[in-house]
N, C-alpha and C positions, 0 to 999 in steps of 0.2 A: 455190579458191585465194585469191580476193579476201577471203573471210571470214577465212582464216588470216592474211593480211597485215594486215587491219584489226585483228585481235586482237593481233598482235605490236606494231603501232605504238601501240595503245592503252595499252601498258605504259610508254610514254615520256612524260615531262612536257615539253611544248613551251612552257610558260610562260617568258617572258624570252628565248626564242630564235626566236620566230616572225618576227623581222625578218631571220633568215637562212633558216630552213626551217620549213614548216608540216607538220602531220600529213598533209594531203592530198598535198603534194609527196613526202613520205616513202613513202606507199603507192604512188604512181606510180613512184617511183624503184625500189622493190623489185619491183614488178610487171614492169617493163621488163627486169630482169635474170633473171627466173625461167626463161624459155624456154631459156637457155643454161647454166643452173646445173649440170646433170648432168655436162657436160664438165669443169667446174672441179672438181667433187667427185672425179671420176675421176683428174684430174691430181694432186690432193692425196694420194689413196690410193696412187698410183704413184710420185710424185716427192717430195712433201712441200713444206714451206714454208721458204724460206731463213732461216738463222740467222747471227748474228755473235757473236763472243766478246769479252769484256772481260778474260778471265783472263790475258792476256799482259802487261798494263801497269799493275798497281796501283802506287801510289806506295810507294817503299821497296824495290822489287825491285832486286836487283843486275843489272848488265849481263848477267852469265852466265845468271841466271834468266830474264831477258827473252828472250835468244837461244834458250834451250832450250825455253821455252814457245811461242815463235813456230814453231819447228820442229815441236813436238808438234801444234799445232793446224793447221798447214799439212798435216801428214800425215793429220790427221783430216778433211780436206776443206774446211776453212774458207777463205773468200775475202774475209772482212771482219773487221777487227780494231780494237778500241777501246782507247785508252790514257788514263790519268788525267794531267792537267796542272795547273799553277797555283801551285806552291810556289816554284819557282826557274826563271827564264826560261832561263838558260844550260843548266841541267840538262834542261829540257824539249827544248831544241834537240838536245842530244846523244842523248836517249832517242828522239826522233822519227827522228833519223838512223839510229840502231841498228835500230829497228823496220823502217824502209823497206829497209835493207840485207838484212834477213831475209825480209820478205814480198814484196819487189819492188814494181814500180810498176803491175802489172796488177791487183793486189788492192786492195780498198778499205781506207781508213784513216780512223778517226774519233778525235776527242779530246774529253775530258770534264773540265770544270773544277769541277763540283759547287758552283756558286754563289759561287765565291771572289772574284770581281772586282767593282769598280764599273764603270760603263759605259765611261768613257774607257780605263781599264786593259784591259778586255776587248778592245776594238778594237785597241789598239796591240800587246798581247801576241800575239793571234792573227795579226796581220799579220806578226809576226816568225817565225811557223811556217808561213806560206803556201807556202813552197817545197816543203814535204812533202806538199802537196796533200791536206789533210784534207777529207773529204766534208762533215763538220759539226763545229761546236763545240757541245758539249752543256752546258746550264745555265751560261752564261757569267756570269750575275749573279743578283740576287734573283729567285726563281721567281714573285714577285708583280708584278714590274715589267714591265708590258706595253709601255709606251712605251720603256723602256730596251732591251728586247729588239728592238723595232722599229728603234731607232737602230743597234744593233749589226748587225742583219741587213742593213740598207741599206748600211752601211759595208763589210761583208764579201762581199756578193754580187758586187761588182766583181772580187773575187779568186776567185770560184766556190766560196766556202765558205758552206755553209748553217748555219742556227741550228736546234738541236734542243732542245726543252724540253717539259715537261708532266708529268713523273713526280711533281711535288709539287702539281700543280693538283688541287683537290678538288671541283670542280663544273663543270657544262657552261657556265656563264656566263663563267668565266675563259677556258675554251677558246674560246668564241665571240669574246671580245675579242682574244685572241692572233691568231686567224685573220683577223678583220676588219681588224686593224691591220697585217697582213702582217708579224707579229713573229716568226714561226717558219716554217721550211721543212719540218721534220719534227716531227710531232705525236707526243708520247710519253705515251700513256695509261699509267696504272699500275692494274692490276686491283684492288689493295687500297686505294689511296689515295682514289679518287673514290667517289662514293656509289652503288656497286652496278652491276650489269649494265645496268639501265635507263638510268642516266646515261651509261654508256659508249656505248650504242647511239646516243644523241643526238649524241655527239661524232663517231662514225664518219659519221653522216649529214651533219653540218655539214661535215666534212672533204671528203666527196664533193662536196657542193654548191659548196664554195669552192676545190676543186682542191688540197687539202693532203695530202701523203703521211703515212700513219700508220705509225710504226715503234715499237712498244710497248717500254716499259721492262720488264725481267724480271730474273730472278736466282734466288737460292735461296729457301728457306722457302715454296715453293709458287707463286711468281709465274710461272715458266715453265709450270707445270701449268695455271694459270688462263688466262693470256693466249693460249695456243695456240688455244683454242676461239674466242676473240673475233676474232683476226686471220684465222683460217680462215673464219669467218662473213663477215667483210668481203670476203674474196676471192671467196667463192661468191655473195654476195647484194648487195653494195654497190659497192665499187670495181671488182671483177671484174678486177683486175690485181695483179701483183707488181712492176711496174716501179718501181724506186726504193724498194722496201719490203723490210724484213727484221725479224726479231724477235731481241732479245738472248737469248743462252743462256749461263748460268753453271752449270757442272756441279758443283754442291754441294747437299747436302741432299736430292737426289732419292732417295737410298736410304731415306729415311724414309717414302716414300709407296707405297701399294699399286699405283697406276697412274702411275708417274713419267713426266714428259715425256722423250721420246727423240729423238735425232737419228740420221740414217743416215750412210752412208759419204760422202755429198756435203754433209754439214753442213746438212741440212734437217730440220726438225721432222717426225717421223712422225705422220701423222694418228691421233688417239686412236680406239680401237675400242670403248671402254666409255662408257656414258652418264654424265652428271654432269660436275662441274668438275675432276675428276682430283686432288682435294686430300684424298682419304681417307688419313689417317695409319695406318701400321702400328700394331698393338696394342703392340708392344714399344717403339715411339717414344713413345707416350703414357705407358707405364709408366715410361720413363726420364726424360722431360722435363716431365711435367705439374707445374705450379706449384701449391703448394709441396711436394707430397708425392712427386714423382718421385724415382727413385733418384739421379739426377744432382744435383738440388737438395739432397737429404739429404746427399750426399757433400760438397757445398760448405759446407753448414751445419756439418757435423761438422768440417771442416778450418778453419772460421772465416773462409772467404773473404768471407762477408757474413752479416749477421743479418737476420731478418725485420723487425726494428724499423726497419731502414734502407730498406725497400722498401714 
């Protein structure tokens, strides 16, 4: 067992993060969780991992669409819902009110600004939405502004609103600084943005050491397929808890994969049964979308939607 853990940890680059965690600490951390791992694996196989949906609240949706989607995902078992904000404050207030009317107050509600504000605006805007009790505000400002996020987080914690960010962070050092500065409450790794699985494992280990919850960013085009493996590894081997943790689920593009991510009737990710990263595309998807010779590209070329010279 010790040799296996040593080999696993040897794949992680601890340069520049040893002021937070060392390879020796990582091995000890993983060894301490090993004895109880089987129970957590069985739990995943039987229950799954909690998911939340962003499908109910994209900007531009009509009130009727938002209401119908809330009903749809409530019926599918979801207990956590995220909505986009940031274009118009009064509109955000009305849409937050509408969502709360549909999902009630026992379910969790999050908001996502996609980096739209400066620091003072983020603080004041989100304070105007505090009565709707959002669990977090996601990407309130520039994804590179560690100290700006720290200022926002400090101002909003007195209203019990956390800051979530990380989907645009592309290395372990940025995550280290965000966590050291107490600039985020929910760490949102992105499976495709950061430099590979090795780099992501380093972030999970730092999050465990510093007591930060990891709630990965996911969505279409294979992100759900990839991140399910990572978050389930964290539960089994690192954090050993689902408390305050969940994974985004967006039900689009899954039909393009041989082994798509699935959720059960309780809106939990079903543990994958096949080895690998679950991102094997179906042959017909490759034939249709491969650039620039796929049938879909040929159709767009033929219709003059774009030309190769422009790409």
